[in-house]
N, C-alpha and C positions, 0 to 999 in steps of 0.2 A: 502494500500500500504506499501511497504517497504521504506524507507526515507535514504539516505544519507546526513548527515549534515556535510558540508562544512564549518568550523568556529563555535567555541564554546564558543562564550564570551555571553554576556548578552543576545544579540539576539538569538543566537544559543538555549541556554538553555530555552527562553520562547518559542520558536517554538517548540522545544521537548515536552515542557508540553501540548502546544494547540494540537500537532499531535497526541500524545498519547490520551489525552481526548478525540479525535475524532475517535478514534479505529486504529490507522495506528501504525506501527512498527519503531522504528529507527534500521536500518541496519548496519550503520555506522556513526561513529562520528570520524571527522579529527579536530583536534586541534594542537596548536604548537608543542607539544612535541611527535607527532606521524605522521607527515607529509609524511613520507615514507609510511604509509597505503594507501595513496592515489593514488591508481593504478587502470588502466582500468578493471583489473580483479577483484578487489574488488566493483568497482562502478557497474559491470555487475551484482551484486548480488542484486542490488536495482531498483526499478522501476522509481524513480527521485531522482534527487539531489537538495538541498536548500543551495545556497552558500551567506554567508555573512563574508566576509574576508577584505583584504585590496586591493587597486588598483594594486599593484605589482606583486601580485598573482592571482589575479582575472582571467585575460586571459587565463594563462595556465590551470587554474581550468576547465573554460568553455571548452576548446578544448579537455581535457581528458573525461569529460562527453560525448562530440560529438563523441569522439572516441570509449567510451563504449555503445554508443547508446542508451543513457537515456537522459530523458530532465532536463533541468536545469533550477531553479529560482533564480534569482540573485537580492539581493537587495543591492550590492557594487556598491559606487558612485567612480568617478574619473577616470575612465578607458576610457570613451567615445571617447578619441583621436584615440582609437584601434577599434571604432566601426564596421569599414568597414572591417576589418581583421576578427573580432568577427562572423558578420553577413555573410561573405562570406563563413568560415569555417562550420558554422552551415548549410548553404544552399548545400554545397559540401558533407556533409556526411547525408542530409536527416534529420538534428537535429531538436530539439526543445530547444528553449530558450526564458524563459519569464523574461525580465527585469522590474523592476520598481524602481525609484527614491525613491518610498515611496509606501508601499502596503496597508497604512491604508485606507480604504473606506471613512471615511470623508475627507482625504486629496485629495483624487481623485475627490472627489464631490467639494471640494475648488478649484481644478484647473479648472474645467468648470466654477466655478463663476466667477473665476480670469478673464478667457477669455472674459466671457460676459461682465464684468466690463471694460476691456480694449476697446472692442468693442463700449461701451456706451460714454467712453471718449475719443474715437478717434476724434470727432470735437472740442473738449474743449481743445485749445490750452493755456487756462489760467492757466491749472493744470499741476503741476509738477508731477512727479513719483518716488518714491523711495521704498525700501524693508529694513525690518529687519528679520534678522533670528537669533534665540537663541538657542543653544543647550549646552549640558553638556561639561566638560572640558576634556572629554577624547576622542571627537570627532575630527578625525584626519584633514578632509578636511574642507575648508573654500573658497567658501560659500558651502551650503550643496548641495546635489542634487537635493533636492526638490525645494530650491531657485533658482537654475538655472533652472530647468524645467517652474517654474512660470516666471521668467524672460524672457525666451525663447517665452512663449505665449504671454506676454505683448509686446515683440518687435514685434513680427508676427503681431499683432493688432492695434498697436499704432503708427500712421505716426510721422516722425521726430525722432524716437529713434530706433537705429540700433546695440546698442551694450550695454553691461553692464560693470560696474567696480566693484571691490570689496575694500570697506573701503577707497575710494579714492573721491575727489571732481571731479564729472563728467563735460563733455563737454555737449554741448546742444544736441548732439544727443546720449548721453549716459543716463543709470539711474544706480544709485549707490545701490548695497546690502551691507547694514551693518552686519557684523558677529559679534556676542557676544557668549562667551564661559562661562558658569555660572555654578557651582555647579552640579546637576544631571538632569538638565532640559530635558526632551525627546525631545521636538522639538516644537517652536513656530514661525510662519512665519507671517509676517504682510506685506502687500501692502498698501501705502497711497498715494493718489494724495490730492495734497494742491494748493489752489490758495491762494489770497492775502486776500480772504473774509472768507473761510473756508477750510475744508478738509473731505476727505471720506476715510475710512479706513476699511479694512476687515482681519480678523485674523483668524487662525487655531493654536489651542493649543492641543498638546496632553497630556494627562494625565498619561498615563504609554506607554510601549512598546507593551502593549497587541494588540492594534489595528494593528501595524506594523506586529507582528507575525501571527496574524489570517489571514490577507489578504496573507502573503507568504504560509500558508498552504492551504487555498483556491487556491491559484495560482497553486498550486503543484497537486492539485485534479483536476483541469481545464486541465493541461497538458496532463492527460491520455488520453482526449478522443478530443484533439486538437494539431495541430502540427503547426511547423514554427516558426516565429518572432511574440511573444505574448506579449500585455501588459494588464494592468488594464482596458483600454479601452474596450478590448475584453472580459474581464470577466464581467464586470459591465455593458457592452451593451451600453456605453455612446456615 
């Protein structure tokens, strides 16, 4: 397939490498110095777009892809306050939108483990819960999209908790997400349940960006035969 890469930072370059190794062609690359090339006309020359940019530009990028009639796979986080607008535009144009806060297969299995652990801890009021996420110093958003996804699954399954806070002392109904920005760390997420006598901890640590990039390319391939609003749950049949 012919891929439009919207965003050509470290993730974009890793995606390019993996896509080419799987026999795909990069038909369009959009970076900071050629944003005027991101047009409906140019997008129509591609089969699918993979978008990793920043929240401020993401929604407009999605809309251009919908107008061009091509599926868009996005790993940009921090734009979910406009989710209804994006999903509505996707439906209006009969488009395809594959969003993932994290495209790593391992992380998506970790999501399922996190939900199951929250279900098991639900009747255990003696345990408190908190989360820590560690990323590289150039990551713009905090907490990470992955951490928010983990937190939402915990809140859905854990009675007495209905909100999360970031780097604050939580109220009784809240869970805290600690955010750390260190060196070149690709991503570490830890969920910890602690009582007066012990603690239970689960952690996912990414060794590189390869897992994220590979998942994004798999998502793009999946979009060629599947339509609508898609997630890694659909791809992995979770």
